[in-house]
N, C-alpha and C positions, 0 to 999 in steps of 0.2 A: 469462404468465400476471398480468393483471392484479393489481396486490400489493394491493389493495381486496378485491377478489374471493376472492383465495387466503385473506385472513384472514377474510372472513367465515363462509367455506366450511369453515375448520377449526376454529372457533370453534362452528360448526353440526352440523359432525360430533361435537367435543366432549359437546357438552353434549346433541347427541340420543342421544348412548351415555348418558349417565345419565338422560335421558328413558325408554329403552329399558329401565336396571336399574330405575326406580320400577314400569315398565310390568310387567316379571316378576315384582316383588313383588306387584304386584293379580292376576298371573293365578295364583302360588302358591295363594294363599288363594279366587279361586276354582275352582281345581280341585276343592278337598278341601271347601269348604261351599257352591260359587256362589252366594257374599259377597263383596265387595270392600270393604276396610277404608278408608276416607275420613280416620280419622285419621291415614294414612302422614304427609300433610305435616307435622304437629305433630311425630312422629317422629323426622321428618328436620333438623326446627327444635332440636329437645332433644336430639339429639346432637350438633350442629354448637355449637352455647353450651355444653354442657358439656364438648365438647374445649377451647372458650377458659377457661372457669372451672378446669379442673383444670389445663391448661396453665399460667395465670395462677398457678395455686397451688405452680409450682416442678417438678412432674411433665410428664418426658419427654413428648415431643408424643406417639410409638407406643404410649405408657402411657395416655394421657391419651384418645387415641381407643379403644382396645380395652377400656377402662371404660366409658369412654360408650356402645360396641357392645352391654356387656353390660346397661348398664342398661334400652335399648331391649329388648333382647329379654326381659327381664322383663317392659316393658312391654306386647308382643305376646302373650305368656302371658295378660297380664292382662285383657286386650282380649277374644281368644277368649274364657274363662271367664266374664268377667262383662258383657260388651256386646256380644257374638254372639250364644253357646251360648243364654241365656235367650231371647232376640229368636225363633231358629229351634225353640227348643220349645215356647215358650207361645203365638206367634200363627200357629201352622200355616200356615207359610210367605211368610209378609206382609213388606214390606219394613223392618221397625221395625231391623233391625239398619245402616240408613243413618243413620237418626237418631240410634241410640244411640254409633255409629262417629265420626258427627261430632260430637256434642256432646261425647263422650269428647276429640275432638281439640282442639274449643274449651276445655274445661276445661284440660288441657295449653298451651294458649298462654297464659289468663289465667296461669297458675304462673307462666311462665316471665319474664310481663313482671313479676309480681309481685317476685319472686325475682331476677331479673338483669335489670330494667329494661327501659322499651318503647323505648330509643334503640338503634340499631346499635353493633353491640359488632366491633372489626376480627378477620377469621382469624389465626391463624399459620400462617406460611410451614411447609408439614410437610418438603415435600422441594426446590425450586425456589421460590425470589421470583419475584416481577412483570416483573424487569428481565431474567432470561434468557432467553439466545435461543439457537437455534442455525440453521444454514443449510439447507433443505431444497429442491430446485431453483430454487436460486439466492434462494430467500424465506426473511425472517426468521422463526421459526418459535417461538412460546413454548413452553419446555420444560414449563411447567404444564399448558397444554391437551394436550401428546402425554400427561405423566403419566396427565392423568385418562382421555384418550382408552383408554390402556393398561390401566389400571384396569378401567375398566367394560366394554371388551370380555372381559378375562380372567378376568372374575367370570361373564360372562355363558355366556362357553364353557365355565368349570367347571361351573358347573349346569345347562347342557346334559349334558355329559357324564355327569353325578353323577344327572339323573334317567334318562336315557336306559339307564346300564350298571350301575346298583345295586338291591340288593335294594328300597332304602328308596323310589327311582325309580318303578320297578315297582310297588312298595304304591302311590304315589300315585295312579297312573293308574289301577289300579284303584279306588280307593276315586271317582275321578272319574267314571269309568263307572257302579258301581252301589254306594255306598256300603253297603246293607245286606247285599247279595251278600259283598262281600269282607268283614264282620262275621263272617257263617257261615265264611267259608272260615279266619278263625284271625288276620286280618290288625287289630291293637289302631289301629282308626279314631281314638279320640277321643285317643291318646296322638299317631297323622299326625296331627290335625288340629292339634294342639296347637306340634306341632314345624314346620307349614308357617305357622303366625302370629308364629312366633319366627323363621325363619330369612327370612320376607319382611319383617319389621322391621330385622333386621340390615341387609337389603338397601338399605330406605329410610334406616337411618341410615349406611351407607355413601356414597350418594347425596346424602345432605344434606351430608357431609365434603368430597364433591366438588366439589360447586356451591359451597360456600361457601369452597373452594380457590381456585376459578376470579374468583369476585367479590368478596371480599377482604373481606366483611361479611357478619354473621348478626342479624337480630332477631326477635321473638317471630311478625311475620308471614310469614318467612321462606319456610315451606313450602307454605302454603295455594294459590297460583298453579302450583307444581311439581309438586304430585300430582294437579292436575285437567291439564297439559300431560302427566302418564305416564299420566294416565286416555284419552285423547287418544289418545296414540302405541297405548296398548293395543287401543282401539275400531279404530283405524284398521288395524292391523295384525292383528286378529281376536283375541277374547277366546280364553285357552288356547292360544296358540300362541306358544313359545319366539321363534323366527323371524320371527314377525308382531310381537312386544314390537322387537326390533332393527331389523326396518327400519321401521317403525311409528314410532317413537323418532329415528331417523335423520334420517328423510323431516322429522319435525315440528322439529327441531331444524334442520335447514339451511334451510326454506323460512321460518320463522321470523326465523332471523337475515339472511337474502339479502332480508326482507321490511324486516325494521327496518334496514339499512342502507343499502336506495336508496329506501326511502317514506319510511318513521316508525317509530321504536322503539315509537310508541304501537300500532303496529297488528299489534307482533309475536303476541301471543298474542290476536288477534282472528283472524288467518288461520288459527291453531291449529284454532279452533273452528269455522272457516269451512269446513275440512278435514272436520272430525267428521262437520259436517252434509251434507256431500256425497257421504262417505263413507258413511252412514248411508240417504239417498237411493239410491244407485247399489250399493254394495256390504254391505246390512246385519251380515252374517257377517265385514266386514273382509277384507284381500287374501289373507290364508292361513289365514280361520277356516271352517269345516264350517256349516251352516245343520243348526239342532237338529231334531230329530225326533221327533214326541211319542208313544210310542205305548198306545194302548188296552188 
């Protein structure tokens, strides 16, 4: 196999798995509230930048990541309570949550620029360095890429098992089908929604740390493009489908890297949105999604 093609394929699979993680976080809030948290990109950025800051203060890398994830989980609760919930209850199902979550994300981006600076910060090597390689099928493979891929896929599979095999997962499914009926049956819908935003924010934080580990740097504008690519992956795979999130993320990652390597890096993101437009034209519900049926 051509060395260049193999390296692009591995890079695409690794970042694609992270895009799938972002898409999974978007799916989680879509299940419970039929909304998407477009502030996810800023949560990714903030988690990565806080990890850099805490590490620079002498904190162990694992504790720095854990502390950053706790903070973004708290911010996820704040987003649900103060940006999404008021928009849903006061506007009769309008799209006000789009503006409110985007606005909060821009606010976080501005605060990060103010307190951490607008310049790119070097991200620490958490497990392996960029110079650590292993031989696979006769090719040199970066251990960083393998760790990122393994962590992302393990989280996605764990989440899928959790949703399918636990009471909490069945409750989420019930809320996604009919929140009013779920409430009547005694399911704590409000706490479930709050938990979904917390978990979605944690997934975003992990994705931010993984991408920063590959890229080596992070800045206040770090997460915006990533959440858009995660959104493309979610729509391409089918909103609400975990399998679709994984497949959509891998497709976006691999195709983007191949286009960037053989055509132009400037076209990487463009091809992702071209895939989105094609998917919406040919199969609006996505590869694994189901068309919604409205009952009168």
